[in-house]
C-alpha positions as semicolon CSV with decimal commas, in nm:
position;residue;x (nm);y (nm);z (nm)
1;M;0,000;0,000;0,000
2;A;0,128;0,346;-0,087
3;D;0,235;0,563;0,206
4;A;0,113;0,914;0,279
5;K;0,408;1,079;0,102
6;T;0,342;0,884;-0,217
7;V;-0,026;0,979;-0,214
8;K;0,062;1,347;-0,171
9;K;0,299;1,328;-0,468
10;V;0,023;1,174;-0,678
11;V;-0,217;1,452;-0,583
12;K;0,036;1,725;-0,661
13;K;0,112;1,569;-0,998
14;A;-0,258;1,535;-1,079
15;V;-0,340;1,898;-1,005
16;K;-0,026;2,073;-1,130
17;E;-0,205;2,182;-1,447
18;A;-0,514;2,303;-1,264
19;K;-0,588;2,669;-1,206
20;P;-0,400;2,819;-0,908
21;E;-0,721;2,909;-0,727
22;I;-0,848;2,552;-0,763
23;I;-0,523;2,407;-0,628
24;E;-0,545;2,638;-0,331
25;K;-0,900;2,534;-0,255
26;I;-0,837;2,161;-0,262
27;A;-0,513;2,164;-0,064
28;P;-0,558;1,920;0,231
29;E;-0,442;2,177;0,488
30;Q;-0,678;2,446;0,360
31;D;-0,965;2,502;0,603
32;I;-1,294;2,640;0,476
33;V;-1,438;2,923;0,682
34;V;-1,789;2,852;0,808
35;E;-2,027;3,125;0,692
36;N;-2,397;3,179;0,634
37;V;-2,504;3,199;0,272
38;Q;-2,615;3,557;0,217
39;D;-2,644;3,548;-0,163
40;D;-2,706;3,237;-0,370
41;S;-2,647;3,396;-0,710
42;N;-2,295;3,249;-0,724
43;L;-2,391;2,899;-0,609
44;M;-2,383;2,600;-0,845
45;V;-2,761;2,567;-0,802
46;P;-3,014;2,786;-0,617
47;L;-2,990;2,758;-0,239
48;D;-3,345;2,621;-0,229
49;S;-3,235;2,319;-0,434
50;Y;-2,966;2,235;-0,180
51;L;-3,207;2,269;0,111
52;K;-3,489;2,067;-0,049
53;A;-3,248;1,782;-0,125
54;G;-3,129;1,781;0,236
55;L;-2,772;1,810;0,114
56;H;-2,667;1,988;0,433
57;I;-2,820;1,751;0,688
58;G;-2,557;1,532;0,851
59;T;-2,575;1,254;1,109
60;K;-2,570;1,265;1,488
61;F;-2,209;1,152;1,479
62;R;-1,914;1,370;1,388
63;T;-1,549;1,290;1,327
64;K;-1,246;1,514;1,357
65;Y;-1,204;1,490;0,979
66;M;-1,538;1,660;0,918
67;D;-1,548;1,917;1,199
68;K;-1,438;2,207;0,979
69;F;-1,737;2,155;0,747
70;I;-2,001;2,156;1,024
71;Y;-2,201;2,474;1,072
72;K;-2,397;2,378;1,383
73;V;-2,569;2,099;1,575
74;R;-2,949;2,105;1,588
75;S;-3,152;2,057;1,904
76;D;-3,236;1,701;1,794
77;G;-2,865;1,618;1,775
78;L;-2,833;1,616;1,395
79;T;-2,540;1,808;1,256
80;V;-2,580;2,072;0,987
81;L;-2,313;2,109;0,721
82;N;-2,211;2,450;0,593
83;V;-2,385;2,503;0,257
84;Q;-2,124;2,751;0,136
85;A;-1,849;2,497;0,205
86;I;-2,042;2,225;0,021
87;D;-2,095;2,448;-0,282
88;E;-1,728;2,547;-0,294
89;R;-1,619;2,184;-0,280
90;I;-1,865;2,075;-0,550
91;R;-1,722;2,347;-0,773
92;C;-1,366;2,233;-0,694
93;V;-1,446;1,866;-0,755
94;A;-1,624;1,947;-1,083
95;E;-1,320;2,144;-1,203
96;F;-1,082;1,876;-1,080
97;I;-1,242;1,569;-1,238
98;S;-1,272;1,758;-1,567
99;R;-0,893;1,730;-1,593
100;Y;-0,935;1,356;-1,654
101;D;-1,063;1,167;-1,956
102;P;-1,360;0,933;-1,899
103;D;-1,142;0,622;-1,943
104;D;-0,920;0,734;-1,654
105;V;-1,201;0,769;-1,398
106;V;-1,396;0,512;-1,197
107;V;-1,701;0,584;-0,979
108;V;-1,807;0,344;-0,704
109;G;-2,121;0,345;-0,492
110;K;-2,235;0,043;-0,291
111;R;-2,533;0,201;-0,113
112;E;-2,857;0,149;-0,305
113;N;-2,980;0,508;-0,263
114;G;-2,707;0,622;-0,499
115;W;-2,737;0,359;-0,771
116;R;-2,970;0,550;-1,000
117;A;-2,772;0,874;-0,981
118;I;-2,440;0,698;-1,038
119;K;-2,572;0,504;-1,339
120;L;-2,712;0,819;-1,499
121;F;-2,384;0,999;-1,428
122;A;-2,204;0,720;-1,613
123;K;-2,445;0,739;-1,908
124;M;-2,398;1,113;-1,947
125;T;-2,020;1,126;-1,899
126;G;-1,898;0,792;-2,037
127;I;-1,719;0,725;-1,707
128;K;-1,712;0,366;-1,581
129;A;-1,930;0,319;-1,273
130;Y;-1,985;0,036;-1,027
131;A;-2,327;0,089;-0,871
132;G;-2,364;-0,189;-0,620
133;R;-2,097;-0,446;-0,542
134;Y;-1,738;-0,354;-0,620
135;H;-1,519;-0,661;-0,654
136;P;-1,180;-0,610;-0,486
137;G;-0,899;-0,634;-0,740
138;I;-1,073;-0,456;-1,026
139;L;-0,811;-0,182;-1,007
140;T;-0,517;-0,397;-0,898
141;N;-0,541;-0,736;-1,072
142;P;-0,476;-0,715;-1,449
143;Y;-0,579;-1,079;-1,489
144;L;-0,941;-1,003;-1,401
145;E;-1,182;-0,978;-1,693
146;D;-1,320;-0,644;-1,571
147;F;-0,980;-0,497;-1,476
148;R;-0,965;-0,117;-1,503
149;E;-0,670;0,120;-1,501
150;A;-0,780;0,431;-1,316
151;K;-0,606;0,757;-1,237
152;L;-0,901;0,894;-1,040
153;V;-1,147;0,706;-0,820
154;I;-1,466;0,867;-0,690
155;V;-1,665;0,696;-0,413
156;A;-2,009;0,779;-0,276
157;D;-1,918;0,685;0,082
158;P;-1,572;0,598;0,222
159;W;-1,712;0,333;0,458
160;P;-1,910;0,091;0,234
161;D;-1,674;0,173;-0,055
162;K;-1,357;0,120;0,146
163;D;-1,233;-0,167;-0,077
164;A;-1,232;0,064;-0,379
165;L;-1,048;0,332;-0,180
166;K;-0,780;0,089;-0,065
167;D;-0,732;-0,042;-0,419
168;A;-0,701;0,316;-0,545
169;V;-0,426;0,390;-0,293
170;K;-0,240;0,071;-0,393
171;V;-0,223;0,177;-0,758
172;G;-0,153;0,544;-0,681
173;A;-0,487;0,677;-0,808
174;V;-0,619;1,004;-0,671
175;T;-0,931;0,961;-0,457
176;V;-1,238;1,182;-0,423
177;A;-1,510;1,091;-0,175
178;L;-1,852;1,220;-0,077
179;C;-1,822;1,240;0,302
180;D;-2,088;1,280;0,570
181;T;-2,018;1,405;0,922
182;N;-1,949;1,051;1,047
183;N;-1,691;0,964;0,781
184;D;-1,319;0,896;0,814
185;S;-1,117;1,049;0,532
186;T;-0,796;0,852;0,587
187;Y;-0,769;0,727;0,229
188;V;-0,934;1,032;0,072
189;D;-0,735;1,298;-0,112
190;L;-1,025;1,533;-0,180
191;V;-1,335;1,547;0,041
192;L;-1,675;1,658;-0,083
193;P;-1,882;1,719;0,234
194;C;-2,250;1,633;0,201
195;N;-2,536;1,410;0,307
196;N;-2,413;1,099;0,125
197;K;-2,699;0,873;0,233
198;G;-3,009;1,045;0,094
199;R;-3,135;0,958;-0,255
200;K;-3,218;1,321;-0,337
201;S;-2,891;1,451;-0,201
202;L;-2,685;1,202;-0,401
203;G;-2,896;1,271;-0,707
204;L;-2,834;1,645;-0,684
205;I;-2,457;1,609;-0,646
206;F;-2,410;1,363;-0,932
207;W;-2,639;1,572;-1,153
208;I;-2,426;1,882;-1,094
209;L;-2,103;1,688;-1,151
210;A;-2,240;1,530;-1,472
211;R;-2,360;1,868;-1,598
212;E;-2,026;2,038;-1,531
213;Y;-1,816;1,748;-1,661
214;T;-1,997;1,724;-1,995
215;K;-1,985;2,103;-2,033
216;N;-1,614;2,131;-1,948
217;K;-1,516;1,836;-2,169
218;G;-1,745;1,934;-2,457
219;I;-1,923;1,598;-2,447
220;Q;-2,236;1,568;-2,660
221;V;-2,496;1,391;-2,452
222;E;-2,726;1,153;-2,643
223;K;-3,005;1,197;-2,389
224;E;-3,046;1,480;-2,144
225;Y;-3,140;1,370;-1,794
226;S;-3,306;1,618;-1,560
227;L;-3,241;1,673;-1,192
228;D;-3,566;1,488;-1,120
229;D;-3,432;1,189;-1,313
230;F;-3,120;1,180;-1,098
231;M;-3,319;1,224;-0,777
232;G;-3,573;0,959;-0,873
233;E;-3,857;1,211;-0,882
234;S;-3,950;1,199;-1,253
235;E;-4,237;0,984;-1,383
236;E;-3,991;0,759;-1,564
237;A;-3,791;0,710;-1,245
238;Q;-4,100;0,637;-1,040
239;E;-4,214;0,375;-1,291
240;S;-3,876;0,206;-1,288
241;I;-3,872;0,163;-0,910
242;K;-4,229;0,033;-0,877
243;P;-4,238;-0,334;-0,775
244;K;-4,338;-0,551;-1,069
245;K;-4,647;-0,768;-1,030
246;R;-4,584;-1,136;-1,090
247;A;-4,781;-1,306;-1,365
248;G;-5,079;-1,497;-1,229
249;S;-5,054;-1,343;-0,884
250;P;-5,385;-1,243;-0,721
251;D;-5,481;-0,877;-0,714
252;R;-5,468;-0,768;-0,352
253;T;-5,526;-0,399;-0,414
254;R;-5,893;-0,422;-0,307
255;S;-5,857;-0,658;-0,017
256;F;-6,078;-0,428;0,190
257;D;-6,380;-0,535;-0,020
258;R;-6,352;-0,892;0,094
259;K;-6,602;-1,023;0,343
260;P;-6,463;-1,120;0,680
261;N;-6,397;-1,487;0,733
262;R;-6,671;-1,602;0,969
263;R;-6,654;-1,923;1,162
């Protein structure tokens, strides 16, 4: 496994061509000042979109790695992430991943709430995605049929996606992770603070990243997917997640019309 010095060298090499202001923002030692959002005209999306998606709502647990992104703790114990900090990091991540070609990037998300968003992100960008189970060795074992050489690995959550993170470190790939307040960022080079468990929150982030990536890379998208598609709110999305009725199974939708079973 690569040591900390090796990982830092990889990060520096990966971002040396980036804009100076972007490099400054993503430097590991750079703290983001916690502020209230006074004007949302410069945000990636309107403030209301962030709030409706619950992007800023963290867990009741907080780690030292995520303290600098926390705005406050609510009376019910839930932590609240700083929206300004989230927006700045989304912008940085969008700029950063645009430095890579689709073949050099891998996205991993084991938690089911993020599957739809990750798959649509892959369709729009051409980036390889593993929505569901990631098989250890995909990045490290060239003898595997689905072996991938990656320079950048993006994970939806460092905990369930820890195998992908460890493999990325072994091969010297740069790592980006969506991190909630309870996450450990040990193997993460670039943290994107957010609610990484909610379907709407994950949908919003991957929609923004897909939009910015295709725009920055000049990718012509065959089919445009809306924010509602990514969040699972569109009619098409709702139809796709409805449980399918088995052929020949009895219709139980009007069970209340049945007469009670009398003995």
